[in-house]
N, C-alpha and C positions, 0 to 999 in steps of 0.2 A: 504492500500500500504505500503511496504517496504522502512525503511530509506536507507537501503544499494542503492547505485546507481545501473542502469544496465547498464554496459560498454561494449558496442562490440570491442572486441579484435583483429578480425579477419583482417589483414593487407587487404588481396585482397577483402574482404567482406567490407571493408571499402572505399578503393576505387572504387570499383564498385557503392557502395550508392552514393557516393558524385558525379559521374561521372553522376548517374541519375539525381542527383537532380541540375547537372549543365545544361540535358538537359530538365527539367522542367523550369529552370530559365530563359530558351531560350525561350523556350514556353511563359513562361509570358512577356516577353519582346517583344516577336511579337506581343500577346494581344493587348499590350497598343499600336504597333502602329497602328493597325488594327484602335482599338478606336478613335485614334488622329486623323488618317485619315478617320474617318468616313466611315468605311464600313458596309458591309450590317450585320443586326444584328442576322441573320443566322448562316452566315459564323464564327463572335464573338462567338457565342453560342456552335458551334463546335468546335471550338478549346477551349474554356474553358474547355469542358466536356472533351475534350483531355487531357489537362493539369491536370484535376481532378485525371483522372483518372489513369495519372504518376504518380502523387504523393501518391494516395492509393496504386500503386506498391510500389514503396518505402518504404511504411510504411509497407506493409506485408515483403518486402524483409528485414526491420531489426528484426519482429520479428523473421522471418523466420532464422534468425543469431543470436537472440538470445535462442532460441530453439536450434538449431546445438551445441550452444558454451556447453550448460548441467550445465554451473554453475550457473543458475539461477531457486529455483523452479517452477516449472509446476503453482502455485495458482500465483503467481507474471505475470510471463507471460501472465497466462488467464486476470488477473485485467487489464494489460495494454490493451490488446484486448477488454476487455470489455469496456472500459474507453474511448477510441480513435477510435474505428472502425466503 
């Protein structure tokens, strides 16, 4: 992996990614509430799955931004994909 940080510079993409993560944060808080209220395990599992998928989509949106930005070698982006997906 490179020592050079991979930075997302597109302001609109950063805003979109932060908004997506805020929704994931809301999902996680909802999950905590369901657990505290001793809700049904199936319902909790479905919500966990949805939160996990939303977080995965956030990761892929980040990677797409890095690719579209074009200032990082493809090998470095591929390393991140391989390591974290």
